[in-house]
C-alpha positions as CSV (number, residue, x, y, z in Angstrom):
1,W,-46.9,3.7,-71.6
2,S,-48.4,4.9,-68.6
3,R,-47.3,1.7,-66.7
4,I,-45.5,-1.2,-67.3
5,E,-44.7,-3.9,-64.8
6,R,-43.4,-7.6,-66.1
7,F,-44.1,-10.6,-63.9
8,N,-42.6,-13.7,-64.0
9,M,-43.6,-17.1,-62.1
10,S,-42.2,-15.0,-58.8
11,G,-44.9,-12.8,-59.3
12,D,-42.2,-10.4,-58.1
13,P,-42.5,-7.0,-60.9
14,T,-38.7,-6.3,-59.7
15,T,-37.2,-9.4,-60.4
16,R,-36.6,-10.2,-64.1
17,K,-35.7,-13.6,-64.4
18,I,-35.2,-16.1,-67.8
19,S,-35.5,-19.6,-67.3
20,Y,-36.1,-22.5,-70.0
21,M,-37.6,-25.9,-71.0
22,R,-35.7,-28.2,-73.2
23,G,-37.0,-30.7,-75.6
24,F,-37.4,-30.0,-79.3
25,G,-40.7,-30.2,-80.4
26,N,-42.1,-31.7,-76.9
27,D,-45.5,-30.2,-75.4
28,F,-45.0,-27.4,-72.5
29,E,-46.8,-26.0,-70.2
30,S,-46.0,-23.0,-68.5
31,E,-47.4,-20.2,-66.1
32,A,-46.5,-17.0,-64.9
33,L,-48.5,-17.0,-62.2
34,P,-50.2,-20.1,-60.1
35,D,-53.1,-21.9,-61.1
36,S,-53.7,-19.7,-64.2
37,L,-54.0,-22.5,-66.5
38,P,-57.1,-25.0,-66.7
39,K,-57.8,-28.1,-65.7
40,G,-58.7,-30.6,-68.2
41,Q,-59.9,-28.7,-71.1
42,N,-58.4,-25.6,-72.8
43,N,-61.2,-23.3,-73.2
44,P,-63.7,-23.4,-70.0
45,Q,-66.7,-21.3,-69.8
46,R,-64.4,-18.9,-67.6
47,C,-61.0,-19.2,-67.7
48,P,-59.0,-19.0,-63.7
49,R,-57.9,-15.6,-63.2
50,G,-60.8,-14.5,-65.6
51,L,-58.1,-14.9,-68.6
52,Y,-59.1,-15.1,-71.9
53,A,-58.5,-18.5,-74.1
54,E,-56.8,-18.3,-77.4
55,Q,-55.5,-20.7,-79.3
56,L,-52.4,-19.9,-81.5
57,S,-52.4,-22.4,-84.8
58,G,-48.9,-23.2,-86.5
59,S,-50.5,-25.7,-88.6
60,S,-53.7,-27.1,-90.4
61,F,-56.2,-28.6,-87.8
62,T,-56.2,-31.8,-89.8
63,M,-52.6,-32.0,-90.0
64,P,-51.4,-35.6,-88.6
65,R,-50.7,-35.3,-84.9
66,S,-47.4,-35.4,-85.6
67,K,-47.5,-32.2,-87.5
68,N,-50.0,-30.7,-86.1
69,L,-48.6,-27.7,-83.8
70,R,-50.9,-24.9,-81.6
71,T,-50.4,-23.3,-78.6
72,W,-53.0,-22.3,-76.2
73,L,-52.6,-18.8,-74.7
74,Y,-54.3,-17.4,-71.4
75,R,-54.2,-13.6,-71.7
76,I,-55.1,-10.5,-70.1
77,L,-57.0,-9.4,-73.5
78,P,-57.5,-11.1,-76.8
79,S,-55.2,-10.5,-79.7
80,V,-58.5,-9.5,-81.4
81,D,-59.6,-5.8,-81.5
82,D,-61.1,-2.6,-83.2
83,G,-58.0,-1.4,-85.0
84,E,-57.2,-1.7,-88.5
85,F,-53.8,-2.1,-90.3
86,V,-52.5,0.6,-92.6
87,E,-49.4,0.3,-94.9
88,D,-46.5,1.4,-92.9
89,D,-45.5,5.1,-94.0
90,E,-42.5,5.3,-91.7
91,G,-39.6,3.7,-93.8
92,I,-39.3,1.0,-91.3
93,F,-38.6,-1.5,-93.6
94,K,-36.7,0.9,-96.1
95,N,-34.0,-1.3,-96.8
96,V,-36.3,-4.4,-96.6
97,A,-37.5,-5.9,-100.5
98,K,-41.2,-6.2,-100.7
99,S,-41.0,-9.2,-103.6
100,Y,-38.0,-10.7,-106.0
101,D,-40.0,-11.1,-108.6
102,S,-38.6,-8.3,-110.5
103,F,-34.8,-8.9,-109.5
104,D,-32.6,-10.6,-111.8
105,G,-31.1,-13.9,-110.7
106,N,-27.0,-13.9,-110.7
107,P,-24.8,-16.7,-111.7
108,N,-22.1,-15.4,-110.3
109,Q,-20.2,-16.1,-107.3
110,L,-20.8,-13.0,-105.2
111,R,-18.9,-12.2,-101.7
112,W,-19.7,-8.9,-99.2
113,N,-17.1,-7.9,-96.6
114,P,-18.4,-7.5,-93.3
115,F,-22.1,-5.6,-93.0
116,P,-21.3,-2.2,-91.5
117,F,-22.5,-1.4,-87.4
118,V,-24.9,1.4,-87.0
119,H,-23.2,5.0,-87.1
120,A,-22.4,6.5,-83.5
121,D,-24.8,9.0,-84.2
122,Q,-27.8,7.0,-85.4
123,R,-30.3,5.3,-83.4
124,I,-31.8,2.0,-85.2
125,T,-34.0,-0.9,-84.1
126,F,-33.8,-4.1,-84.8
127,L,-36.5,-3.7,-87.2
128,Q,-35.1,-0.6,-89.0
129,G,-31.7,-2.6,-88.9
130,L,-33.0,-5.4,-91.2
131,W,-31.2,-5.2,-94.7
132,S,-32.5,-7.7,-97.5
133,I,-29.6,-9.4,-99.1
134,A,-31.0,-12.2,-101.3
135,G,-34.3,-14.3,-101.8
136,A,-36.5,-16.2,-104.0
137,G,-40.4,-17.0,-103.6
138,D,-43.7,-15.7,-102.7
139,P,-44.9,-15.7,-99.1
140,S,-48.4,-15.3,-100.3
141,A,-48.2,-19.0,-101.7
142,K,-45.5,-20.1,-99.4
143,K,-43.0,-20.7,-100.8
144,G,-39.5,-19.3,-101.1
145,V,-37.1,-17.8,-98.5
146,A,-35.5,-14.2,-97.8
147,I,-32.2,-13.7,-96.4
148,Y,-31.2,-10.3,-94.3
149,L,-28.2,-8.8,-92.6
150,Y,-29.2,-6.8,-89.4
151,A,-27.0,-4.3,-87.6
152,C,-28.8,-2.0,-84.3
153,N,-28.1,-0.1,-81.5
154,I,-31.3,0.8,-79.7
155,S,-34.2,-1.3,-78.0
156,M,-37.6,-1.7,-79.6
157,T,-40.6,-0.2,-77.8
158,D,-42.9,-1.3,-80.2
159,A,-44.2,-5.3,-80.9
160,F,-43.9,-7.3,-84.7
161,Y,-45.4,-10.0,-85.7
162,N,-44.7,-11.7,-89.5
163,S,-47.2,-13.3,-91.0
164,D,-45.4,-14.5,-93.9
165,G,-43.1,-17.4,-92.5
166,D,-40.4,-18.6,-89.6
167,V,-37.3,-16.7,-88.8
168,L,-34.0,-17.9,-87.8
169,I,-32.0,-15.3,-86.3
170,V,-27.9,-15.4,-86.0
171,P,-26.1,-12.9,-84.1
172,Q,-22.7,-12.1,-85.4
173,T,-22.0,-9.8,-82.6
174,G,-23.9,-8.8,-79.2
175,T,-26.5,-10.1,-77.1
176,L,-30.1,-9.8,-78.1
177,T,-33.6,-10.2,-75.4
178,I,-36.1,-11.5,-77.0
179,R,-39.9,-10.6,-75.4
180,T,-42.1,-12.8,-76.9
181,E,-45.8,-13.9,-76.1
182,M,-44.5,-17.1,-74.7
183,G,-41.6,-15.6,-72.6
184,E,-38.2,-14.0,-72.7
185,I,-35.0,-15.7,-75.0
186,V,-31.8,-14.5,-74.4
187,V,-29.4,-15.2,-77.6
188,E,-25.9,-14.0,-78.1
189,Q,-22.8,-15.1,-80.9
190,S,-22.5,-18.9,-80.8
191,E,-26.6,-19.4,-80.3
192,I,-29.9,-19.1,-82.6
193,C,-33.2,-18.4,-82.1
194,V,-36.5,-19.7,-84.0
195,I,-39.5,-17.5,-84.0
196,P,-42.3,-19.5,-85.8
197,R,-44.7,-17.9,-88.5
198,G,-46.9,-15.4,-86.2
199,I,-45.6,-15.3,-82.6
200,V,-45.4,-11.6,-81.4
201,F,-41.6,-10.2,-80.6
202,R,-39.8,-7.6,-79.6
203,V,-35.9,-7.3,-79.4
204,E,-33.8,-5.2,-77.1
205,V,-30.4,-4.5,-76.9
206,E,-27.9,-2.9,-74.7
207,E,-24.7,-2.3,-77.5
208,Q,-24.6,-2.5,-80.8
209,V,-25.2,-5.9,-82.4
210,R,-24.8,-7.5,-85.9
211,G,-26.2,-10.7,-87.6
212,Y,-27.8,-12.7,-89.8
213,M,-31.8,-13.7,-90.4
214,L,-33.5,-16.1,-92.6
215,E,-36.9,-16.0,-93.3
216,S,-39.3,-19.5,-94.5
217,F,-41.6,-19.2,-96.3
218,Q,-42.7,-22.8,-96.6
219,G,-43.3,-25.1,-93.3
220,H,-41.6,-25.3,-90.5
221,F,-38.0,-26.0,-89.1
222,C,-37.6,-29.7,-87.7
223,L,-34.4,-32.0,-86.8
224,P,-33.1,-33.3,-90.2
225,D,-33.5,-37.5,-89.6
226,L,-30.5,-39.1,-88.8
227,G,-30.9,-42.5,-90.7
228,P,-28.1,-45.4,-90.2
229,I,-25.9,-42.3,-87.9
230,G,-28.7,-43.8,-85.8
231,S,-30.5,-42.4,-82.2
232,N,-28.4,-39.5,-81.1
233,G,-25.9,-37.1,-83.2
234,L,-25.9,-34.1,-84.8
235,A,-28.1,-31.4,-83.2
236,N,-30.0,-33.6,-79.9
237,A,-33.1,-32.7,-78.9
238,R,-32.7,-32.4,-75.4
239,D,-30.0,-29.1,-76.2
240,F,-33.1,-26.8,-77.8
241,E,-34.5,-24.7,-75.1
242,Y,-37.9,-23.1,-74.6
243,P,-39.1,-19.5,-72.9
244,T,-41.2,-19.8,-69.4
245,A,-44.5,-17.9,-69.2
246,S,-43.6,-14.1,-68.0
247,F,-46.2,-11.1,-69.4
248,E,-46.5,-7.6,-69.1
249,E,-49.3,-5.6,-67.8
250,M,-49.4,-2.1,-68.7
251,Q,-52.1,0.6,-70.2
252,G,-51.4,3.1,-73.2
253,D,-50.5,2.3,-77.1
254,V,-48.2,0.2,-78.2
255,K,-47.7,-0.2,-82.2
256,M,-47.8,-3.6,-83.2
257,Y,-46.1,-4.0,-86.7
258,N,-47.0,-7.1,-88.8
259,K,-45.4,-8.1,-92.0
260,F,-47.8,-9.2,-94.4
261,C,-46.9,-10.2,-98.1
262,G,-44.0,-8.4,-98.5
263,K,-45.7,-5.8,-96.9
264,L,-44.9,-4.0,-93.7
265,Y,-48.3,-3.0,-91.5
266,K,-49.0,-1.0,-88.4
267,K,-51.7,-0.2,-85.8
268,H,-52.3,1.0,-82.5
269,I,-53.6,-1.4,-80.1
270,R,-54.6,-0.7,-75.9
271,R,-52.6,-3.5,-74.5
272,S,-49.2,-5.0,-74.4
273,P,-49.2,-8.0,-76.6
274,F,-47.3,-9.8,-74.2
275,D,-50.2,-10.0,-71.5
276,V,-49.4,-14.1,-71.8
277,V,-50.4,-15.6,-68.2
278,A,-49.9,-18.9,-68.9
279,W,-49.8,-21.3,-71.4
280,H,-49.8,-24.9,-72.7
281,G,-48.7,-26.3,-76.7
282,N,-45.9,-27.4,-79.0
283,Y,-46.1,-24.0,-81.1
284,L,-43.2,-22.2,-79.6
285,P,-39.9,-19.8,-80.3
286,F,-37.0,-21.6,-79.2
287,K,-32.9,-21.2,-78.8
288,Y,-30.3,-23.5,-79.7
289,N,-26.6,-23.2,-78.6
290,L,-24.8,-24.1,-81.7
291,K,-21.4,-25.3,-78.9
292,N,-23.2,-28.0,-78.3
293,F,-23.8,-29.4,-81.9
294,C,-22.8,-33.2,-82.0
295,T,-20.9,-33.0,-85.2
296,M,-20.1,-36.1,-87.4
297,N,-17.1,-36.8,-89.6
298,T,-15.7,-39.5,-91.6
299,V,-12.8,-41.5,-90.0
300,S,-11.2,-42.9,-93.1
301,Y,-11.3,-41.0,-96.2
302,D,-12.6,-38.3,-98.4
303,H,-14.3,-35.3,-97.3
304,P,-18.4,-36.0,-96.8
305,D,-21.2,-33.4,-98.0
306,P,-21.6,-30.7,-96.3
307,S,-25.5,-32.3,-95.5
308,I,-24.1,-34.1,-92.4
309,F,-23.6,-30.3,-90.6
310,T,-26.8,-29.9,-91.0
311,V,-28.6,-28.2,-87.6
312,L,-32.3,-27.4,-88.8
313,S,-34.4,-28.4,-92.1
314,C,-37.4,-27.1,-93.6
315,P,-38.6,-30.0,-95.9
316,S,-40.9,-29.3,-99.3
317,E,-43.2,-31.5,-100.6
318,I,-40.2,-33.7,-102.4
319,V,-39.1,-36.3,-100.5
320,G,-35.1,-35.7,-99.5
321,E,-35.3,-32.0,-100.5
322,S,-35.2,-29.4,-98.4
323,A,-36.7,-25.7,-98.7
324,V,-34.2,-24.9,-97.0
325,D,-31.2,-26.3,-94.3
326,F,-29.6,-24.4,-91.7
327,V,-26.0,-25.7,-91.5
328,I,-23.2,-25.3,-89.6
329,F,-19.3,-25.7,-89.3
330,P,-18.1,-25.7,-86.2
331,T,-15.0,-26.6,-84.5
332,R,-14.1,-30.3,-85.4
333,W,-11.2,-32.8,-86.2
334,M,-10.5,-33.9,-89.2
335,V,-8.4,-37.0,-89.6
336,A,-9.3,-38.6,-93.3
337,E,-6.5,-40.3,-94.9
338,H,-5.2,-39.9,-98.4
339,T,-8.0,-37.1,-98.8
340,F,-7.9,-33.6,-99.6
341,R,-9.4,-32.3,-96.9
342,P,-11.0,-28.5,-97.0
343,P,-14.6,-28.4,-98.7
344,Y,-14.1,-29.5,-102.3
345,F,-14.8,-27.8,-105.5
346,H,-18.4,-28.4,-106.6
347,R,-21.8,-26.8,-108.5
348,N,-24.5,-27.5,-106.7
349,Y,-28.7,-28.2,-107.5
350,M,-29.4,-26.0,-104.3
351,S,-28.2,-22.5,-103.8
352,E,-25.6,-21.9,-100.9
353,F,-25.5,-18.4,-99.0
354,M,-23.1,-18.3,-96.1
355,G,-21.9,-16.2,-93.1
356,M,-18.9,-16.4,-90.4
357,V,-20.2,-15.9,-86.8
358,A,-16.3,-16.2,-85.4
359,G,-13.2,-16.7,-86.7
360,K,-12.0,-17.5,-90.1
361,Y,-13.2,-19.9,-93.2
362,D,-11.5,-23.4,-93.5
363,A,-11.5,-23.2,-97.1
364,K,-11.0,-19.0,-98.0
365,V,-8.7,-16.3,-97.3
366,G,-10.4,-13.2,-96.5
367,F,-14.2,-14.4,-95.6
368,S,-14.3,-12.3,-92.5
369,A,-16.7,-12.8,-89.3
370,G,-20.0,-10.4,-90.5
371,G,-19.7,-11.3,-94.1
372,A,-21.4,-13.8,-96.4
373,S,-21.4,-15.2,-99.6
374,L,-23.4,-16.4,-101.8
375,H,-23.1,-19.5,-104.6
376,C,-26.4,-20.1,-106.8
377,C,-27.5,-22.9,-108.3
378,M,-24.6,-24.6,-110.5
379,S,-22.2,-21.7,-110.3
380,A,-18.6,-23.6,-109.5
381,H,-17.1,-22.9,-106.4
382,G,-14.5,-24.3,-104.1
383,P,-11.0,-23.5,-102.1
384,D,-9.0,-20.6,-103.3
385,K,-5.5,-21.3,-104.7
386,E,-3.4,-20.9,-101.5
387,T,-5.8,-23.4,-99.6
388,T,-5.5,-25.7,-102.4
389,E,-2.0,-25.8,-102.4
390,R,-1.7,-26.0,-98.9
391,A,-4.0,-29.1,-98.5
392,E,-2.5,-31.0,-101.4
393,A,0.9,-30.3,-99.8
394,A,-0.2,-30.9,-96.2
395,E,1.0,-33.7,-94.2
396,L,-1.8,-35.4,-92.9
397,G,-2.5,-36.5,-89.5
398,P,-5.0,-35.7,-87.0
399,A,-6.4,-32.1,-86.7
400,K,-8.4,-29.8,-84.5
401,F,-10.1,-27.0,-86.5
402,E,-11.1,-24.4,-84.0
403,D,-10.5,-21.4,-85.5
404,G,-14.0,-20.5,-86.4
405,L,-18.1,-20.9,-86.7
406,A,-19.2,-20.6,-90.4
407,F,-23.1,-21.2,-91.3
408,M,-24.8,-21.8,-94.3
409,F,-28.3,-21.1,-95.5
410,E,-28.6,-23.8,-97.9
411,T,-32.1,-23.5,-100.5
412,S,-33.2,-25.4,-103.4
413,A,-34.5,-21.9,-104.3
414,I,-32.4,-20.0,-107.2
415,L,-31.7,-17.2,-104.6
416,K,-31.7,-13.5,-106.3
417,P,-29.8,-10.7,-104.5
418,T,-31.2,-7.7,-104.3
419,P,-29.9,-4.5,-106.1
420,Q,-28.7,-2.9,-103.2
421,A,-26.2,-5.9,-102.3
422,M,-24.9,-5.8,-105.8
423,A,-24.5,-1.8,-105.7
424,C,-23.4,-1.6,-101.6
425,S,-20.3,-0.6,-100.6
426,F,-19.0,-3.8,-98.8
427,R,-19.4,-5.7,-101.7
428,D,-16.0,-7.5,-102.4
429,M,-15.6,-7.2,-106.0
430,Q,-12.2,-8.7,-105.9
431,Y,-13.9,-11.8,-104.7
432,K,-13.1,-13.7,-108.0
433,E,-9.3,-13.3,-108.0
434,C,-9.0,-15.9,-105.2
435,W,-9.3,-18.4,-108.1
436,K,-6.9,-16.8,-110.1
437,G,-3.5,-18.7,-111.2
438,F,-4.1,-22.3,-110.7
439,A,-2.1,-24.4,-112.8
440,R,-2.8,-26.5,-115.7
441,R,-2.5,-30.2,-114.5
442,S,0.1,-32.0,-116.8
443,L,-1.1,-34.6,-118.0
444,H,2.3,-36.5,-119.0
445,R,4.1,-36.9,-116.2
């Protein structure tokens, strides 16, 4: 790039001020320079400051108003140009699965030790550091999910957008600065970021980072209904943060990558894709701090289902069944009487992929931060022998769990682990040993 400057609302290219607007699903408007938004209409004959008006649609035009998603962008150059996408030949996605059709499902309980950091002599960007671990479905049919681990140590200088679905990023270590068309988002451990389908972004880092990413081919993330919980609780809408407008003005080539039907394509463009000076709408990237989650739990007896810890959900066509849920197991008080308090033994209709952001998990020994586990549809699982014996013998009283933060991607799809996930050196081949040695319960006492 021969020249690049970043501008925010101050109009000063030397400052990089990042601010946010709050409220899940709201209609927002933001401008990096004053008087850049049209007044009273979306696409006037000539936009203020001579900008180009462009609509980004996140839903079909005829969706009900409550579910209709779109944002109007006012930019220095339109997104369309005379370049042509070609399939990437640089191996950027060498560890990303193009399709899951040919992979075998696996009914066994699977676990992985922490994903390795990038070697000190390597230079790996966020895109290069994506590593497919499991998935199901078909992005061309807009059904299914893909799950990734990531590790990287240098910033992207190019740009990327995903035509296949929304992505939800869960940092495990380090801080990501995510430049999007609508502005910048900084996300770190205990926070998440969602970037909807089609929004261009770039990930910048200043250190070794590692984490998890979910890609949902179907629908968009929304807040779960609260039902009899009432008006408040779980992830409150006011705690979700959206970027404010900032833009780059530059001359020179930028490499644009696009994930489309499972494959990665690229082309060169003669502009910055982050040249949006102003915007308004409700189809936007956002972040959320998991420490703000208002946890619900029993105050009498029994261990509730983990659905009470749902942060975000992508609904399916079946009422009450999610295509995928994002669930967390945060700091919480446990006060249930006469109750086995760890997660109970279970076999589920849904498939569960778990990750550890920090600390330890209350139902397993050996599940480390940066690691992962997969329990697919109807695969039996539950606490290990040590945890079971300790929980059965515990003297029950109010106890606060604050030793870790785990999360779960729970999906109605039957997840298929990738061949590299089954063959990698950090797969925990001894995982099932944790369920050895349970005593047969005597029926004659």
